[in-house]
C-alpha positions in Angstrom: 0.5 -5.9 -15.7 1.2 -2.7 -17.7 -0.7 -4.1 -20.7 -3.7 -5.0 -18.4 -3.6 -1.4 -17.0 -3.7 0.0 -20.6 -6.5 -2.2 -21.8 -8.6 -1.5 -18.7 -8.1 2.2 -19.1 -9.1 2.2 -22.8 -12.3 0.2 -21.8 -13.2 2.9 -19.3 -12.5 5.8 -21.5 -14.6 4.5 -24.5 -17.3 2.8 -22.5 -20.7 3.5 -24.0 -22.4 2.6 -20.7 -22.1 0.5 -17.5 -22.1 -2.7 -19.4 -18.6 -1.9 -20.6 -17.5 0.4 -17.7 -17.9 -2.1 -14.9 -16.0 -5.0 -16.6 -13.2 -2.5 -17.5 -13.0 -1.4 -13.9 -12.8 -5.1 -13.0 -9.9 -5.5 -15.4 -8.2 -2.5 -13.7 -8.7 -4.1 -10.4 -6.8 -7.2 -11.5 -3.9 -4.9 -12.6 -3.9 -3.1 -9.3 -3.9 -6.3 -7.3 -1.2 -7.9 -9.3 1.0 -4.8 -9.0 0.4 -4.6 -5.3 1.6 -8.1 -4.8 4.5 -8.1 -7.2 6.2 -4.7 -7.0 7.1 -4.7 -3.2 8.5 -8.2 -3.4 10.6 -7.4 -6.5 12.0 -4.2 -4.9 12.8 -6.0 -1.5 14.6 -8.9 -3.3 16.7 -6.5 -5.3 17.6 -4.0 -2.5 20.6 -4.2 -0.2 19.6 -4.9 3.5 20.5 -1.4 4.8 18.6 0.4 2.0 15.7 -2.1 1.7 13.2 0.1 3.5 14.0 3.2 1.5 14.1 1.4 -1.9 11.1 -0.8 -1.3 9.1 2.1 0.0 9.6 4.0 -3.3 6.6 2.1 -4.5 4.4 3.8 -2.0 5.9 7.2 -2.9 5.1 6.6 -6.5 1.5 5.7 -5.5 0.9 8.9 -3.5 2.6 11.0 -6.2 0.1 9.5 -8.6 -2.8 10.3 -6.3 -1.7 13.9 -5.8 -1.3 14.3 -9.6 -4.7 12.8 -10.1 -6.3 15.2 -7.7 -4.5 18.2 -9.3 -5.3 17.1 -12.9 -8.9 16.4 -12.0 -9.3 19.8 -10.4 -7.8 21.4 -13.5 -9.9 19.4 -15.9 -13.1 20.1 -13.9 -12.3 23.8 -13.9 -11.6 24.0 -17.6 -14.0 21.5 -19.1 -16.4 21.0 -16.2 -19.4 21.8 -18.4 -18.7 19.0 -20.9 -20.9 16.0 -20.4 -18.1 13.5 -20.9 -15.5 15.3 -18.8 -14.9 12.2 -16.8 -13.5 10.5 -20.0 -10.7 13.1 -20.1 -9.9 12.3 -16.5 -9.7 8.6 -17.1 -7.7 8.9 -20.3 -4.8 10.3 -18.4 -4.4 6.9 -16.7 -3.0 5.5 -20.0 0.2 7.5 -19.7 1.7 5.8 -16.6 0.8 2.4 -18.1 2.9 3.1 -21.1 5.8 4.3 -19.0 5.5 1.2 -16.8 5.7 -1.1 -19.8 8.8 0.5 -21.4 10.5 1.1 -18.1 10.3 -2.5 -17.0 11.9 -3.7 -20.2 15.1 -2.2 -18.9 15.0 -3.7 -15.4 16.9 -6.8 -14.3 15.2 -9.9 -13.0 15.0 -10.6 -9.2 18.2 -12.4 -8.2 16.4 -14.5 -5.7 13.9 -15.6 -8.3 16.8 -16.5 -10.6 18.4 -18.5 -7.8 15.1 -20.4 -7.1 15.2 -21.4 -10.8 18.9 -22.5 -10.7 20.2 -19.6 -12.8 23.1 -18.7 -10.5 25.3 -17.0 -13.0 22.5 -14.6 -14.1 21.7 -14.0 -10.4 25.3 -13.0 -9.7 25.3 -10.6 -12.6 22.2 -8.8 -11.2 23.7 -8.7 -7.7 26.9 -7.2 -9.1 24.9 -4.3 -10.5 23.8 -3.2 -7.0 26.5 -4.7 -4.7 30.3 -4.9 -4.6 31.8 -8.2 -5.7 32.5 -9.7 -2.2 29.1 -8.9 -0.9 27.4 -10.1 -4.0 29.1 -13.5 -3.9 28.4 -13.8 -0.1 24.7 -13.0 -0.6 24.5 -15.4 -3.5 25.9 -18.2 -1.3 23.5 -17.4 1.5 20.4 -17.4 -0.8 21.7 -20.5 -2.6 22.1 -22.4 0.7 18.5 -21.6 1.8 17.1 -22.4 -1.7 18.8 -25.8 -1.5 17.3 -26.5 1.9 13.8 -25.4 0.7 14.1 -27.6 -2.4 14.7 -30.6 -0.1 11.6 -29.9 1.9 9.3 -30.3 -1.2 6.8 -27.9 0.3 5.2 -24.8 -1.2 2.0 -22.8 -1.0 -0.9 -24.1 1.0 1.1 -27.1 2.2 3.4 -24.8 4.2 0.5 -23.6 6.3 0.9 -26.9 8.3 4.2 -25.5 9.7 3.4 -23.4 12.8 5.9 -20.6 12.3 4.8 -20.1 8.7 1.2 -20.2 9.6 1.8 -17.5 12.2 3.6 -15.3 9.6 0.7 -15.6 7.2 -1.8 -14.7 10.0 0.4 -11.7 10.9 0.7 -10.7 7.3 -3.1 -10.9 6.7 -3.8 -9.0 10.0 -1.3 -6.3 9.2 -2.6 -5.8 5.6 -6.2 -5.7 6.9 -5.3 -3.3 9.7 -3.7 -0.9 7.1 -7.1 -0.7 5.3 -9.3 -0.3 8.4 -7.6 3.0 9.1 -9.9 4.2 6.3 -7.0 5.7 4.2 -8.3 4.6 0.9 -11.9 5.6 1.7 -10.6 9.1 2.4 -8.6 9.2 -0.8 -11.5 7.7 -2.9 -14.2 9.8 -1.3 -12.2 12.9 -0.2 -14.4 15.3 -2.2 -17.6 13.8 -0.9 -16.2 13.7 2.7 -15.3 17.4 2.5 -18.7 18.2 1.1 -20.3 16.4 4.0 -18.0 18.3 6.4 -19.4 21.6 5.0 -17.5 22.7 1.9 -19.3 23.5 -1.4 -18.8 21.0 -4.2 -16.4 23.2 -6.1 -14.4 24.1 -3.0 -14.2 20.4 -2.0 -12.5 19.4 -5.3 -9.8 22.0 -4.7 -9.5 21.4 -0.9 -9.1 17.6 -1.6 -5.7 18.4 -3.3 -4.4 19.0 0.3 -4.8 15.3 1.0 -2.7 14.5 -2.0 0.0 17.0 -1.0 0.3 15.8 2.6 0.4 12.2 1.4 3.5 13.0 -0.7 5.1 15.0 2.1 4.5 12.2 4.6 5.8 9.5 2.4 8.9 11.4 1.4 9.7 12.1 5.0 9.2 8.4 5.8 11.4 7.1 3.0 14.3 9.6 3.3 14.4 10.3 7.1 12.4 7.7 9.1 12.0 4.2 7.7 15.6 2.9 7.9 16.3 4.7 11.2 13.3 3.5 13.3 12.5 -0.2 13.9 9.7 -1.2 11.6 7.5 -2.6 14.4 7.9 0.5 16.6 7.1 2.8 13.6 4.0 0.9 12.6 2.5 0.7 16.1 3.2 4.4 16.7 1.5 5.1 13.3 -1.7 3.2 14.4 -1.8 5.1 17.7 -1.6 8.4 15.9 -4.2 7.6 13.2 -6.6 6.1 15.8 -6.3 9.2 18.0 -7.1 11.4 15.0 -10.2 9.3 14.2 -11.4 10.0 17.7 -10.8 13.7 17.2 -12.7 13.7 13.9 -15.6 11.8 15.6 -15.7 14.5 18.4 -15.5 17.4 15.9 -18.3 16.0 13.7 -20.5 15.4 16.8 -19.9 18.6 18.7 -19.3 21.3 16.1 -22.4 22.8 14.4 -22.5 22.7 10.5 -20.6 25.6 9.0 -17.2 26.9 7.9 -15.5 26.2 11.2 -16.6 22.5 11.2 -15.5 22.1 7.6 -12.0 23.5 8.2 -11.4 21.6 11.5 -12.3 18.3 9.7 -10.1 19.2 6.7 -7.1 19.9 9.0 -7.7 16.7 10.9 -8.1 14.7 7.7 -4.8 16.0 6.2 -3.1 15.4 9.5 -4.4 11.8 9.4 -3.1 11.4 5.9 0.3 12.7 6.9 0.7 10.3 9.8 -0.7 7.5 7.7 1.9 8.0 4.9 4.8 8.8 7.2 4.3 5.9 9.6 2.1 3.2 8.1 1.7 2.9 4.3 5.3 2.4 3.2 6.4 0.6 6.4 3.5 -1.8 6.1 4.3 -2.6 2.4 8.0 -3.0 3.2 7.3 -5.2 6.3 5.0 -7.5 4.2 7.6 -7.8 1.5 10.3 -8.7 4.1 8.3 -11.1 6.4 7.9 -14.3 4.4 10.5 -17.0 3.6 11.6 -17.3 0.0 9.6 -20.4 -0.9 6.3 -18.8 0.1 7.1 -15.1 -0.5 4.8 -14.8 -3.5 2.1 -17.0 -1.8 2.3 -15.1 1.5 2.2 -11.7 -0.2 -0.7 -12.9 -2.4 -2.8 -14.0 0.6 -2.0 -10.9 2.6 -2.8 -8.5 -0.4 -6.0 -10.5 -1.0 -7.1 -9.8 2.6 -6.1 -6.1 2.1 -8.2 -5.6 -1.0 -11.2 -7.5 0.4 -11.2 -5.2 3.4 -10.7 -2.2 1.0 -13.6 -3.3 -1.1 -15.9 -3.7 1.9 -14.9 -0.2 3.2 -15.3 1.3 -0.3 -18.8 0.1 -0.7 -19.9 0.7 2.9 -18.3 4.2 3.4 -20.9 6.3 1.6 -23.7 4.1 3.1 -22.5 4.5 6.7 -21.8 8.2 6.2 -25.3 8.7 4.7 -27.0 7.0 7.7 -24.8 7.8 10.6 -22.8 10.8 9.4 -19.1 11.4 9.7 -19.1 10.7 13.4 -20.6 7.3 12.8 -17.9 6.3 10.2 -14.9 7.7 12.1 -16.2 6.3 15.4 -16.1 2.9 13.8 -12.6 3.5 12.5 -11.6 4.5 16.1 -12.9 1.3 17.6 -11.3 -0.9 15.0 -8.1 1.0 15.3 -7.9 0.1 19.0 -8.3 -3.6 18.1 -5.6 -3.3 15.5 -3.1 -1.7 17.9 -3.7 -4.6 20.4 -3.2 -7.3 17.6 0.0 -5.7 16.3 1.4 -5.1 19.8 1.0 -8.9 20.5 1.9 -10.3 17.1 4.0 -8.1 14.9 7.8 -8.9 14.6 10.4 -6.3 13.7 11.8 -6.9 10.2 14.3 -4.1 9.8 18.1 -4.3 10.2 18.5 -8.0 9.1 18.8 -9.6 5.7 15.8 -11.6 4.4 17.7 -14.8 5.0 18.5 -13.9 8.6 14.8 -13.1 9.2 13.8 -16.5 7.8 16.3 -18.3 10.0 15.1 -16.4 13.1 11.4 -17.0 12.4 12.0 -20.7 11.7 13.4 -21.0 15.3 10.2 -19.3 16.6 12.0 -16.0 17.4 9.4 -13.4 16.5 10.0 -10.6 19.1 
């Protein structure tokens, strides 16, 4: 994945035109999708049960740190070399740096113990577990995972064939719904189009680039608070539903502000404050918890498959919102776009209230046993 990131970045930086730029962005999309499905699963399979939320959520902290640095670096580059015709190439070239660090960093990382067990490599799995557990606990966990792996091997099922099993089908539906719901909050649209959104709200183009850094800063603050204070102390289900209630309420307030307030400085600042508040609650209560819940939810034999289908739904919804956001804002204004987010948010809250199980406080194997008995609430 690191190599794909690096190749896609080089293609974007040196693209002579759209004929090279668009395929290069397509390659980067593959890398993003692959990392999105792989990293949370890897972290959750390596982490101890009581620290799984904190450790698995580090992925989201790294993402928002990267977004904040991107906003800051872009603002600096725009200020220093803004008059250069190819200034955007400098901005994109910076993306090669984390790809290099990812490549060399992963060379030092151990393999997932659960993946090793699924391949019958028990001695290697035990050695990995001993790196992050005491010996008694490592051997007990190895035995638990080995027992489940043996049961699953006897079932001769995997992938799409498992969808015939009601409890697995329900988990996949929940996973797809949860992943799609995270995107219909509009978080990525705000991160992608933050500068344009603030310009529409009333800021000048240059002020919007600088003001957009606030979204990145609040994203990091919210994610750090989530990981180090909240995620392993509050039930995953309760935290996620509260987060959707908070973000949907803010969508309603942005809709009112964009509708009632006249164009000008006051309107711009009110919308900026509401946007950064939305980003804070999104990162504190939803982004990391959603990724962690998805990585915990699926049984071992379909964990990769279930995550893959869920992440596919997530990025399809993300793509639809990414392409439609500027169109809807152009035709219906901010009030139209955020009014739509508000209505969809209410539907998401209802779905999650009825369907979402709590995944915190139990091992991955205990969750699987519980779900297989039909115990979701």
